[in-house]
C-alpha positions as CSV (number, residue, x, y, z in Angstrom):
1,M,31.2,78.5,224.5
2,K,30.2,78.8,228.1
3,L,30.3,81.9,230.2
4,K,33.1,81.9,232.8
5,R,31.6,84.9,234.4
6,L,28.0,85.6,235.3
7,I,26.4,88.4,233.4
8,T,23.5,90.4,234.7
9,I,20.8,89.2,232.5
10,I,21.0,85.7,233.8
11,L,22.1,86.5,237.3
12,P,20.8,83.6,239.5
13,L,18.6,84.6,242.4
14,V,17.6,82.5,245.3
15,F,14.2,83.5,246.6
16,F,13.6,83.8,250.3
17,V,10.1,84.9,251.3
18,S,7.8,85.1,254.3
19,S,4.1,85.7,254.6
20,C,2.1,88.8,255.2
21,N,-1.5,89.9,254.7
22,D,-0.9,92.1,251.6
23,V,0.6,90.4,248.6
24,L,2.6,93.6,247.8
25,D,3.9,93.9,251.3
26,M,5.5,90.5,251.8
27,A,9.2,90.5,252.4
28,P,12.0,87.8,252.4
29,D,13.1,86.3,255.6
30,G,16.3,84.7,254.3
31,N,15.8,81.2,255.6
32,M,14.0,79.2,252.9
33,Q,14.7,77.5,249.6
34,L,12.4,77.6,246.6
35,D,11.0,74.1,247.0
36,E,10.0,75.0,250.6
37,V,8.3,78.2,249.4
38,L,6.2,76.4,246.8
39,V,4.3,74.3,249.3
40,D,3.0,77.2,251.3
41,P,0.3,79.4,249.6
42,D,1.3,82.5,251.7
43,K,4.9,82.2,250.7
44,V,3.9,81.7,247.0
45,E,2.2,85.1,247.3
46,G,5.5,86.4,248.7
47,L,7.3,85.0,245.7
48,L,5.0,87.0,243.5
49,N,5.7,90.0,245.6
50,R,9.4,89.7,244.6
51,C,8.3,90.1,241.0
52,Y,7.0,93.6,241.9
53,N,10.3,94.8,243.3
54,N,12.2,97.6,241.5
55,I,9.3,99.3,239.8
56,P,10.8,102.8,239.9
57,Q,8.8,105.6,241.6
58,K,9.9,108.3,239.0
59,G,8.7,111.9,239.1
60,Y,10.7,113.9,241.8
61,T,12.1,110.8,243.5
62,Y,15.4,110.7,241.6
63,Y,18.6,111.5,243.5
64,W,18.2,114.6,245.7
65,F,14.5,115.1,244.8
66,E,15.2,115.8,241.1
67,S,12.8,115.1,238.3
68,A,15.6,113.7,236.3
69,V,14.0,112.5,233.1
70,V,12.0,115.7,232.6
71,G,15.1,117.7,233.4
72,A,17.0,115.9,230.7
73,S,14.4,116.7,228.1
74,D,13.8,120.1,226.5
75,D,10.8,120.8,228.7
76,G,12.7,121.6,231.9
77,W,15.9,123.0,233.4
78,T,16.8,122.4,237.0
79,S,18.0,125.0,239.6
80,D,20.3,122.2,240.9
81,D,22.5,122.7,237.8
82,G,25.4,124.0,239.9
83,Q,25.2,121.3,242.6
84,G,27.1,118.5,240.9
85,L,24.0,116.3,241.0
86,L,22.5,113.9,238.5
87,V,21.0,116.3,236.0
88,A,23.8,118.9,236.4
89,N,26.2,116.2,235.2
90,Y,23.9,115.4,232.3
91,Y,24.0,119.0,231.2
92,L,27.8,118.9,231.4
93,D,27.8,115.7,229.3
94,N,29.7,113.8,232.0
95,N,28.7,110.5,230.6
96,S,30.5,107.4,229.4
97,A,29.7,103.7,228.8
98,S,31.2,102.9,232.2
99,N,29.3,105.7,234.1
100,H,26.2,107.3,232.8
101,V,24.2,109.6,235.0
102,M,20.9,108.4,233.7
103,W,21.5,104.8,234.6
104,G,20.6,105.2,238.2
105,S,17.2,104.2,239.6
106,P,15.2,106.8,241.5
107,D,16.5,107.5,245.0
108,E,20.0,106.3,244.1
109,G,21.4,108.7,241.5
110,G,23.4,107.7,238.5
111,G,26.6,105.8,237.9
112,N,25.5,102.3,239.1
113,A,23.7,101.0,236.1
114,Q,20.6,100.2,238.2
115,Y,18.1,100.0,235.3
116,W,20.0,97.3,233.4
117,P,20.8,94.8,236.2
118,R,17.6,95.4,238.3
119,F,15.2,95.1,235.4
120,W,16.9,92.0,234.1
121,A,16.8,90.5,237.6
122,Q,13.0,91.2,237.7
123,I,12.5,89.6,234.3
124,R,14.2,86.5,235.5
125,L,12.1,86.5,238.7
126,C,8.9,86.8,236.6
127,S,10.0,84.0,234.3
128,Q,10.7,81.7,237.2
129,F,7.3,82.5,238.8
130,I,5.5,81.7,235.5
131,E,7.4,78.4,235.4
132,V,6.6,77.2,238.9
133,I,3.2,78.6,239.7
134,D,1.3,75.7,238.0
135,Q,2.8,73.3,240.5
136,A,2.7,75.7,243.5
137,A,0.3,75.6,246.4
138,V,-2.3,78.4,246.3
139,H,-5.3,79.2,248.5
140,N,-7.6,78.7,245.5
141,E,-7.4,78.2,241.7
142,A,-8.5,81.8,241.0
143,D,-5.3,83.0,242.7
144,R,-3.2,80.7,240.6
145,G,-4.6,82.2,237.4
146,R,-4.4,85.8,238.6
147,F,-0.9,85.4,239.9
148,K,0.4,83.9,236.7
149,A,-1.2,86.7,234.7
150,E,0.4,89.3,236.9
151,A,3.8,87.8,236.4
152,H,3.4,87.9,232.6
153,L,2.4,91.5,232.8
154,L,5.3,92.4,235.1
155,R,7.7,90.8,232.7
156,A,6.2,92.8,229.9
157,F,6.4,96.0,232.0
158,F,10.1,95.6,232.7
159,Y,10.8,94.7,229.1
160,M,9.1,97.9,228.0
161,E,11.1,99.9,230.4
162,L,14.3,98.4,229.0
163,V,13.2,99.1,225.4
164,K,12.6,102.8,226.2
165,W,16.2,103.2,227.6
166,F,18.3,100.7,225.6
167,G,16.4,99.8,222.4
168,K,17.1,96.2,221.1
169,L,17.2,93.5,223.7
170,P,17.6,89.7,223.9
171,I,14.4,87.9,224.3
172,L,14.5,85.5,227.3
173,D,11.2,83.7,227.7
174,A,12.4,81.4,230.4
175,T,15.0,81.2,233.2
176,V,18.4,80.4,231.8
177,P,20.4,77.5,233.2
178,F,23.7,78.4,234.8
179,D,25.6,76.2,232.4
180,A,23.9,77.4,229.2
181,D,25.7,78.2,226.0
182,F,25.4,81.9,225.5
183,S,27.4,82.2,222.3
184,T,24.2,82.5,220.2
185,L,22.6,85.1,222.4
186,T,21.5,88.1,220.3
187,R,19.8,91.5,220.6
188,S,16.4,91.1,218.9
189,S,14.8,94.0,217.0
190,V,12.5,96.3,219.0
191,Y,9.6,94.9,216.8
192,D,10.4,91.4,217.9
193,V,10.7,92.5,221.5
194,A,7.3,94.3,221.1
195,K,5.7,91.1,219.9
196,F,7.1,89.3,222.9
197,I,5.7,92.0,225.2
198,I,2.3,91.6,223.4
199,S,2.4,87.9,223.9
200,D,2.8,88.3,227.6
201,C,0.0,90.9,227.7
202,D,-2.3,88.6,225.7
203,A,-1.6,85.8,228.1
204,A,-2.7,88.1,230.9
205,L,-5.8,89.3,229.1
206,A,-6.9,85.7,228.6
207,E,-7.0,85.1,232.3
208,S,-10.6,85.6,233.6
209,N,-9.4,86.2,237.2
210,L,-7.3,89.2,236.3
211,P,-9.4,92.4,237.0
212,W,-9.8,95.3,234.7
213,R,-9.4,97.8,237.5
214,I,-8.1,97.8,241.1
215,D,-11.0,98.5,243.4
216,N,-9.4,97.8,246.8
217,P,-6.8,100.2,248.2
218,N,-4.9,97.2,249.6
219,D,-4.3,96.0,246.0
220,E,-2.9,99.3,244.8
221,G,-0.1,98.8,242.4
222,R,-1.2,95.3,241.2
223,M,-1.4,94.5,237.5
224,T,-4.7,94.7,235.5
225,K,-6.0,93.9,232.1
226,A,-6.1,97.7,231.4
227,L,-2.4,97.9,231.9
228,A,-1.9,95.0,229.4
229,L,-3.7,97.0,226.7
230,A,-1.7,100.1,227.5
231,L,1.6,98.1,227.3
232,K,0.6,96.5,224.0
233,T,-0.1,100.0,222.6
234,K,3.2,101.4,223.9
235,A,5.3,98.5,222.7
236,M,4.0,98.8,219.1
237,L,4.3,102.6,219.2
238,F,8.0,102.3,219.9
239,A,8.5,99.4,217.4
240,A,6.9,101.5,214.6
241,S,8.9,104.7,215.4
242,P,11.8,105.7,213.2
243,L,14.5,105.1,215.7
244,H,13.5,101.5,216.2
245,N,11.7,100.3,213.0
246,E,14.8,99.3,211.0
247,G,13.2,100.7,207.9
248,Q,10.0,98.7,208.2
249,N,6.6,100.2,208.3
250,H,4.7,99.0,211.3
251,W,2.3,101.9,211.7
252,Q,-0.8,100.0,210.6
253,E,-0.2,97.3,213.2
254,A,0.5,100.0,215.8
255,Y,-2.8,101.7,214.8
256,E,-4.8,98.5,215.0
257,T,-3.2,97.6,218.4
258,A,-4.0,101.1,219.8
259,K,-7.5,101.2,218.4
260,D,-8.3,97.8,220.0
261,A,-6.9,99.0,223.3
262,V,-8.9,102.2,223.4
263,S,-12.1,100.4,222.5
264,K,-11.7,97.8,225.1
265,L,-10.6,100.2,227.8
266,K,-13.7,102.3,227.2
267,Q,-15.9,99.2,227.2
268,N,-14.6,98.3,230.6
269,G,-15.2,101.6,232.3
270,Y,-12.2,103.7,231.5
271,E,-12.8,107.3,230.5
272,L,-11.2,110.7,230.6
273,F,-11.4,112.6,233.9
274,T,-13.3,115.6,232.7
275,Q,-15.0,117.2,235.7
276,T,-13.1,118.3,238.9
277,T,-14.6,117.0,242.1
278,Q,-12.9,119.7,244.1
279,P,-13.7,123.0,242.5
280,Q,-12.9,124.8,245.8
281,V,-9.3,123.6,245.3
282,F,-8.8,123.4,241.6
283,G,-11.2,126.0,240.4
284,T,-13.8,125.8,237.7
285,G,-11.8,126.6,234.6
286,P,-11.7,124.3,231.6
287,A,-8.4,122.7,232.6
288,A,-9.3,122.2,236.3
289,A,-9.9,118.5,235.9
290,F,-6.6,118.2,234.0
291,R,-4.8,119.7,237.0
292,Q,-6.6,117.5,239.5
293,L,-5.8,114.4,237.6
294,A,-2.1,115.3,237.6
295,A,-1.9,116.5,241.2
296,Q,-3.9,113.8,243.0
297,N,-3.6,110.1,243.4
298,A,-6.0,107.8,241.7
299,D,-8.6,106.3,244.0
300,F,-9.5,102.6,244.4
301,S,-13.1,101.7,244.9
302,A,-16.0,100.2,243.0
303,T,-17.1,103.7,242.0
304,P,-13.8,105.6,241.6
305,R,-13.6,109.3,241.0
306,D,-10.7,108.8,238.6
307,R,-11.5,106.4,235.8
308,E,-8.7,107.6,233.6
309,T,-5.5,106.3,235.4
310,I,-4.5,102.9,234.2
311,Y,-1.4,102.3,236.3
312,Q,0.0,104.4,239.1
313,A,3.3,103.8,241.1
314,R,2.8,102.6,244.6
315,G,4.1,105.2,246.9
316,G,6.6,108.0,246.2
317,G,4.5,111.1,246.6
318,L,6.6,114.0,247.8
319,F,6.1,117.5,249.1
320,L,6.6,119.2,245.8
321,W,5.7,122.6,247.1
322,H,9.0,122.3,249.0
323,I,11.3,121.0,246.3
324,G,9.8,121.7,242.8
325,Y,7.4,124.6,242.9
326,I,7.7,128.4,243.3
327,G,10.9,128.3,245.5
328,S,12.2,131.8,245.1
329,N,12.0,134.1,248.2
330,M,9.1,132.0,249.6
331,S,9.0,131.0,253.3
332,N,9.7,127.3,254.0
333,A,10.5,126.5,250.3
334,Y,13.7,124.5,249.9
335,K,14.4,125.1,246.2
336,A,12.8,125.9,242.9
337,G,13.8,122.6,241.4
338,L,12.8,121.9,237.8
339,A,11.4,124.8,235.9
340,P,9.6,124.8,232.5
341,T,11.6,126.1,229.5
342,Q,10.5,128.8,227.1
343,E,10.3,126.0,224.5
344,L,7.7,124.2,226.5
345,V,5.7,127.5,227.0
346,D,5.9,128.1,223.3
347,A,4.2,124.7,222.7
348,F,0.9,125.8,224.1
349,E,-1.5,127.0,221.4
350,T,-3.7,130.1,221.6
351,I,-7.2,129.5,222.7
352,D,-8.5,129.4,219.1
353,G,-6.5,126.3,218.5
354,E,-3.6,127.7,216.5
355,P,0.0,127.0,217.3
356,I,2.0,130.1,218.1
357,L,5.0,128.9,216.1
358,D,5.5,127.1,212.8
359,L,5.8,123.6,214.1
360,K,7.8,122.5,211.1
361,R,10.5,125.1,211.9
362,P,9.7,126.7,215.2
363,Y,12.9,128.7,215.4
364,L,14.9,130.6,212.8
365,D,18.2,130.2,214.6
366,E,20.1,127.5,216.4
367,Q,19.8,129.0,219.8
368,H,16.0,129.5,219.7
369,L,16.2,133.3,220.1
370,Q,14.2,134.0,216.9
371,P,10.8,132.4,217.1
372,N,9.2,131.6,213.7
373,Y,5.7,132.8,214.5
374,N,2.6,131.2,212.9
375,P,1.0,134.1,210.9
376,N,-2.4,132.6,211.6
377,S,-2.1,132.8,215.3
378,I,-3.6,135.6,217.5
379,Y,-0.5,135.3,219.8
380,D,0.8,138.7,221.0
381,P,4.5,138.7,221.9
382,N,3.8,141.7,224.1
383,N,1.2,139.8,226.0
384,P,2.5,136.3,225.7
385,Y,0.3,134.6,228.3
386,E,-3.0,136.0,227.2
387,N,-5.5,133.9,225.2
388,R,-3.5,130.6,225.6
389,D,-4.5,127.0,226.0
390,P,-5.9,126.7,229.5
391,R,-3.5,123.9,230.2
392,L,-0.6,126.4,230.2
393,A,-1.8,128.1,233.4
394,Q,-2.2,124.7,235.1
395,T,1.2,123.5,234.0
396,V,3.4,126.6,234.4
397,L,3.6,129.5,236.8
398,Y,4.5,132.7,234.8
399,N,4.6,136.4,235.5
400,G,1.2,137.5,236.7
401,S,0.0,134.0,237.9
402,T,-1.5,133.9,241.3
403,I,-1.0,131.1,243.9
404,L,-2.2,130.5,247.4
405,W,0.9,130.3,249.7
406,E,0.7,130.0,253.5
407,N,-3.0,130.8,253.1
408,Q,-2.2,134.1,251.4
409,T,-2.8,135.0,247.7
410,V,0.6,135.7,246.1
411,E,1.2,137.1,242.6
412,V,4.1,135.5,240.8
413,Q,6.6,138.2,239.8
414,T,9.2,136.9,237.4
415,Y,10.2,140.3,236.0
416,Q,13.7,141.7,236.8
417,G,13.6,142.9,240.4
418,G,10.4,140.9,241.1
419,R,10.1,138.6,244.0
420,H,10.4,135.5,241.8
421,A,12.8,136.8,239.1
422,P,15.0,134.1,237.5
423,S,18.7,133.8,238.3
424,F,21.4,132.6,236.1
425,D,23.8,132.1,239.0
426,V,24.1,128.4,239.3
427,T,24.7,128.7,243.1
428,N,21.2,130.0,243.5
429,R,19.0,126.9,244.0
430,A,15.9,128.9,245.0
431,A,15.4,130.7,241.7
432,S,14.2,129.5,238.3
433,R,16.7,129.5,235.4
434,T,14.0,130.0,232.9
435,G,11.6,132.7,234.1
436,Y,9.0,130.1,234.9
437,Y,8.1,127.7,237.7
438,H,6.4,124.3,237.7
439,A,2.7,124.0,238.7
440,K,1.1,120.9,237.2
441,M,1.9,118.3,239.8
442,V,1.3,120.5,242.8
443,T,-2.1,120.8,244.5
444,P,-3.1,124.5,244.6
445,G,-2.7,125.9,248.1
446,A,0.1,123.4,249.2
447,S,2.7,124.9,251.5
448,Q,4.2,124.4,254.9
449,T,1.0,125.3,256.5
450,N,-1.0,123.0,254.2
451,Q,1.2,120.1,253.6
452,I,-0.2,118.2,250.6
453,N,1.8,115.5,248.9
454,N,1.9,115.4,245.2
455,A,0.3,112.4,243.4
456,N,2.2,109.1,242.9
457,F,3.6,108.8,239.4
458,K,1.1,107.7,236.8
459,Y,2.8,105.4,234.4
460,Y,-0.2,105.0,232.1
461,R,-3.5,106.8,231.7
462,L,-6.2,106.8,229.1
463,G,-5.3,110.3,227.8
464,E,-1.9,109.1,226.9
465,T,-3.2,105.9,225.2
466,L,-5.6,108.1,223.2
467,L,-2.6,110.1,222.0
468,D,-0.7,106.9,221.2
469,L,-3.7,106.0,219.0
470,A,-3.8,109.5,217.4
471,E,-0.1,109.3,216.5
472,A,-0.3,105.7,215.1
473,A,-3.5,106.5,213.2
474,A,-2.0,109.6,211.6
475,K,1.1,107.7,210.6
476,A,-0.9,104.9,209.1
477,G,-3.2,107.3,207.1
478,H,-6.3,107.1,209.2
479,F,-6.7,110.8,209.5
480,E,-10.2,111.0,210.8
481,E,-9.6,108.6,213.6
482,A,-6.3,110.4,214.5
483,R,-8.1,113.7,214.8
484,A,-10.9,112.2,216.8
485,A,-8.5,110.7,219.4
486,A,-6.5,113.9,219.7
487,N,-9.7,116.0,219.8
488,E,-11.1,113.9,222.7
489,V,-8.1,114.8,224.8
490,R,-8.2,118.5,223.7
491,A,-11.9,118.8,224.5
492,R,-11.3,118.0,228.1
493,S,-9.4,121.3,228.5
494,G,-11.7,123.3,226.3
495,M,-9.5,123.3,223.2
496,P,-11.0,123.4,219.7
497,A,-10.8,120.3,217.4
498,L,-7.9,120.0,215.0
499,P,-8.8,121.3,211.5
500,T,-9.9,118.8,208.9
501,S,-7.8,120.6,206.3
502,L,-4.5,119.5,207.8
503,T,-2.2,117.5,205.6
504,Q,-0.7,114.3,207.0
505,E,2.6,116.1,207.8
506,E,0.7,118.9,209.5
507,L,-1.5,116.5,211.5
508,I,1.5,114.5,212.7
509,L,3.2,117.7,213.9
510,R,0.1,118.8,215.7
511,I,-0.3,115.4,217.4
512,H,3.4,115.5,218.4
513,N,2.8,118.9,219.9
514,E,-0.4,117.8,221.6
515,R,1.6,115.0,223.3
516,R,4.1,117.6,224.6
517,V,1.4,119.8,226.0
518,E,-0.9,117.2,227.5
519,L,1.9,114.9,228.8
520,A,4.3,117.6,230.1
521,W,6.1,116.6,233.3
522,E,5.0,112.9,232.8
523,E,8.4,111.7,231.5
524,Q,7.1,111.2,228.0
525,R,8.9,114.0,226.1
526,Y,12.4,112.5,226.8
527,F,11.5,109.3,225.0
528,D,9.2,110.9,222.3
529,V,11.9,113.2,220.8
530,R,14.3,110.2,220.7
531,R,12.0,107.6,219.1
532,W,11.0,110.2,216.5
533,Q,14.6,110.5,215.3
534,Q,16.2,108.4,212.6
535,P,19.0,106.1,213.9
536,D,21.6,108.5,212.5
537,G,19.8,111.6,213.9
538,D,20.4,113.7,217.0
539,L,18.7,116.1,219.3
540,S,20.6,119.3,218.3
541,E,17.4,121.0,217.2
542,T,15.5,120.4,220.4
543,A,18.0,120.0,223.3
544,K,21.3,121.6,222.4
545,W,20.1,125.1,223.3
546,L,17.3,126.0,225.6
547,T,15.9,129.4,226.5
548,A,14.5,131.6,229.3
549,M,12.3,134.6,229.3
550,V,13.7,137.8,230.8
551,I,11.0,140.3,231.6
552,T,11.5,144.0,232.3
553,K,8.9,146.1,234.0
554,N,8.5,149.5,232.3
555,D,7.8,152.8,234.0
556,N,4.2,152.7,232.7
557,G,3.6,149.3,234.3
558,S,3.8,147.4,231.0
559,F,6.4,144.6,230.4
560,S,9.0,144.0,227.8
561,Y,10.0,140.4,227.0
562,T,13.4,139.2,225.9
563,R,14.5,135.6,225.2
564,R,18.0,134.5,226.2
565,T,19.9,131.2,226.4
566,I,19.9,129.7,229.8
567,S,23.5,128.8,229.5
568,N,26.3,130.2,227.4
569,N,27.3,126.7,226.5
570,P,25.4,124.0,224.6
571,R,23.7,121.6,227.0
572,G,24.8,118.0,227.0
573,G,22.7,115.1,225.8
574,H,22.0,116.2,222.3
575,R,24.3,114.0,220.3
576,N,23.5,110.9,218.2
577,R,24.8,108.7,221.0
578,D,22.3,110.2,223.4
579,L,19.3,108.6,221.6
580,L,19.8,105.5,223.7
581,L,21.6,104.8,226.9
582,P,24.8,102.8,226.8
583,I,24.7,99.2,228.0
584,P,27.1,99.2,231.0
585,L,30.6,98.8,229.6
586,S,31.5,95.6,231.6
587,E,28.2,94.0,230.5
588,A,28.6,94.9,226.8
589,S,32.3,93.8,226.8
590,T,31.4,90.4,228.3
591,L,28.5,89.9,225.9
592,E,30.6,90.8,222.9
593,S,33.5,88.5,223.9
594,V,31.1,85.6,224.4
595,T,28.9,86.1,221.3
596,G,31.3,87.8,218.9
597,Q,28.6,90.3,218.1
598,K,28.3,94.0,218.6
599,W,26.2,94.8,221.7
600,Q,26.9,98.3,222.6
601,N,24.6,101.1,221.5
602,P,26.0,103.5,218.8
603,G,28.4,106.1,219.9
604,W,29.3,104.5,223.2
């Protein structure tokens, strides 16, 4: 049976390109056909540039400066919840298979299914480039090899993004003829898609002219061998996870992939960023380097300051102090934006390395108002921010934090009546809904008088790949290596090693929690809590109810702390169907009518 109607995943594209000095800056001129392009080396580079289109900026670049993916996780709650914007509609569960708020690409909001058509279009572009580059004109043969490797990696990158959002996918390793028979098209398992991603990455790794690291600012955003290793690791991590593994145990393979990746990354100059180069800005505390890594762009030179970042988005840095920082009652601040939840704050251990809650059952009630404290912890509910993991103070602004604002030192006052008290009035965009404010991605001292942009979004970094290794190793039974990988990340911020006495279940819970703390605000938690679920599971324990801290200042100057739900109603996005996004209804319907198979994700 032939398709009578074009579907997005094989949408034909005619490539029109012009030349420019920077391969990532070339743009189409609308006047040339493909065969004309392939005889001009500059235009061939422009053709590669088209393969780089539609890499999302992420971070705070979603519609109306929202950090949408973090805001849809249990780590954050936005002060735009009353504005009818993207995340607000997610909280209200205003989603369907014909219009889902999380479909939209950054800068464009939801409702237009941008991820699905744009990423498939990019995959087709990459496949076509791979098919034609061997016959195309290039300035030198080294370019040919590097360009082909980059196209393989870009195809792997876009496939990985689709897996994260949609799960199982068809594997298209070549451009599809317009008159092809699509009746046999199927969604392959995530494991099979992961193996396809890995094959693209291996093709790139075999190319001697593909660099391990970008050392020229003009090449920022281009593919590298380091990214190939990070993508291989991520693909196998997802394939092995309960949501996607179809009852098969792939953890040993995921472990071996991650171990090989970490080893080769280190052999080729990648290392954790452990010492701040700007102590006058970031301080000298144990988590100062952690904050600088998050708040500043990676640099590109033969001797870079930052040897940890593997892949960083090109552009997209915003003035976070204005749209996602302290907000409340501060001059020249537009809104509070996304604020950390009490649940995220609870995830940070005490300085002695003990979780403050029982990680197996952190709360005794559905609404998270009754914390299940770890009896071995030194945590004091009456002094909740004392003796905590140093990363807490670099991630979250809480009552008593100090910041530099408009060149003046300001104490954060989130108690009732304080300057930065939370508000549960959804018309108040300036105040936090949680009793906390975001800090991690903001360079200290940033404000109207010191306009510092936040860092471009870091898609992959060595710290994350180490935690991928830690998780896979723990699941595969390699406990010593799991602890070593997690401990390497913890040591950067002065946290003690994980105990050797932990059982496998306890070790996995600690590594899951370590991911939450280390990778907060990096769009990892949204996907982690989903891939950890069984296919018939849901997110009711983590995302149905989220809490704030209400602080009262007593007459003697002490404080009393009370937890409360942020909303009187359960938050949307916690049902079984929310583990994956729906394939856009029109696409799923067309595919199902052509193939006779079920294409739509469960619940949609």
